[in-house]
C-alpha positions, 0 to 999 in steps of 0.5 A: 096317223102319219100315213093319214096325214100324208094322204091328207096332205097329198089330197090337199095339194092335188085339190089346190093344184087343180083349182090353180090350173082351172083358175088360170084357164079361166083368166087366160080365156078371158085375156085371149077373147075379150079384146076381140069381143070388145072391138069386133062384136061390141063395137068399142074403139081400140082406146076403149078396149085398152082402157077396159083392160088397163082399168081391169088390171089396176082394179084387180091389183088393188083387190089382190093387195087388200084381200092378200093382207086380210087373207093372212088372218087364219080364220078368214083364209077359206072364207075369202078364197070361197068368196072370190070364187063366188064373185067370179061366178056372179061376174061371169053371169053378169058378163054373159047377160050384159049388152052395154060396154059400160056394164062390162066395164063396171063388172070387170072392174068390180066382181071380176077384179075381186075374182082376180085375187083367187090365184094369190089366195090359192097359192097361199093355201098351198104354201101353208100346207107344203111350201115345196109344192109351190113350184109345181103348182105355179107350173100348172098355172102356166100350163093353164095359161097355155091351154086357156086361150085355145079353149076360150077361142074355140068356144067363142068361135063355135058358139059365142062370147056369151058361151065363154062367160057361161063356161067361166061361171060354171068353172068358178062354181066348180072352184068354189065346190072344190075349195069347200071340199078341200077345207072339209076333207083335206085341211089339217093343222100342219106344223108350218101352218100353225107356225105361220098363224103366229106373229112373225119374230121381230125383223123377219121381214124388214121393211127395207129388205122387202121393198128392195126385193120387190123393186128388184123383182119388178125390174126383172119382170118389167124386162120380161114383159117388154120382151114378150110385147116387143118380140111380135112387133120385131118378128113382123118387122122382118117378115114374120106372120102370126104363125111365127109369133105363135111358134115363138111363144109356144117354144118359150112356154114349152121351156118355161113350164118345166123350169117353174116346176123345178124352181125349188130344186134350182134355187137349192142348187144355185141360190137366189143371187146367182140365178137372178144375176144369170137371168139378167145377163141372159136378158142382156144377150137376148135384147142385144141379139134381137136388136141385131138379128135379121133372120126370122128363124134365128129370132124365133130361136131366141125364145129358148132364152125367153123361156129359160128366163121367164120360167126361172123368174116366175118360180123364183119370185114366188119362192123369194116373196113367200119365204121373206114373208113366211108369216104372211103367205097370202100377202106375199102371193098378192105382191107376186101377182101384182108384180106380174100385173103391173110390170105388164102394164108398165111394159105396155107403156114403155114399149108402146112409147119407144116404138111410137117415138123411135122404133121397134128396134129401139125397144130392144136396145133400151131394154138391153141397157136397162138389163145391163144396169140391173146386172151392175146393180145386183153385183154392187148392192147384192139385194139377195146376198153373196154370190157364194151363198146358196139356200141361205140367201133369204134373211133368217129370223132376226135379220133383214 
C-alpha cells in the first residue's frame, strides 16, 4: 500500500508539474506576442496597447484573488481548476476569431483573466499533495516563461497571431484533460490534504502577520520588477542593443531557475529572515553599481545578482505564503500571483515616471535608496523573526 501511495504521489506531482510548465508557456507566449500584434497588426496606439495590458493584469488579479478564496473549499478545488482551463480554451478561440480591438479587450479582461488564476490553483494542488515539491514545480514555471516567448514568436512569424491563439486553445484543452486525469488516477487523501481541509487553529494566520508579510514581499518584488524594467533602458543608454538586453535576461534566467528549484533547501539552511535581508542587500549593491557602471559587459554581468535575487525571492515568497496560510493553499497561491502581477504594474508606473521626469539613472539611485530603507526596516521590525532562527521563522500554530 505505501508503494502504491508513493507511485500515486509521484504521478500526481509529475502531472501537476507538466500542467504548470505548459500554462507558463501559454502565458509567456501571450505576453511576448500580444503587444506587437496590437500595435503593428491591429493598429492600436501605444496607449491602447498599454491600457489593454494593464486592464488585463488588473482583471486577472481580481479573478485570481476571488477564485483563490473559493478554491480552498475542498470539493471545489478540481472543478475550479478545470473551469479556469476551459475559460482559457474559450478565450483563446475567441481571440483567434476576433478582428476588433474592443473584442480583444473584453475577452482578455474576462475569459483570459479567469484563466490567469490557473497557476495559483495548480500550485495549491501541488502544495496539498507534497509541499516539498512546490519549489521544483515553481522552477518549471520559470522554465516555461523562458521557452514560451520564442515558441510564440516563431508561430506568429511563420504563421500568424491567430495561430498562436489556436495553439493556446489546444494547450488549454490538453491542460483540462490532464487535470481531469490527475483527479481520476492520482488523487489521494494524504494526511496533509486531510489536515488542510479542516479549519485552521485560531491564530495560525494572524491578520496582522499576513498583512506585514504581504507588504514586505510586495516591496521586494517591486524592486525586482524595477530592476527588470530599468536595465534594458540603462543598457541602451550606454550603447547596448537588443542582443545585449536579451543576453542580460538569459543570464538572469539561467541562474534563477535552479535557485527556485532548490528554494526549500535554501530556506531550511539559512532561514527566511537571513535570506530576505541578504536579498535586499544584494539589490542595494545591484542598483548602486548599475547607476555608476558605464561599461556594457560590466552592466550585463550584474545579471548574476539579478538572477540570484529573483530566483531566491520567487521561491521563498511562495513557500512563506503557503506555510503561513497552510489551511488555505489556494488563497496563498493567489496572493503570491497577485504580488507578482501588481508589483510589475507598480514598477511600470514608478520606473516610467522617474525616467520621464528625471532620468534613467535616477531609477537606480531611487530604487537603491528604497532597497536600503527596506534593509533597515527588516533589521528593526523583523517581520520574519530573528536572524538566528532558521526553519522555525514561520509562525507556529497559535502564534501570529
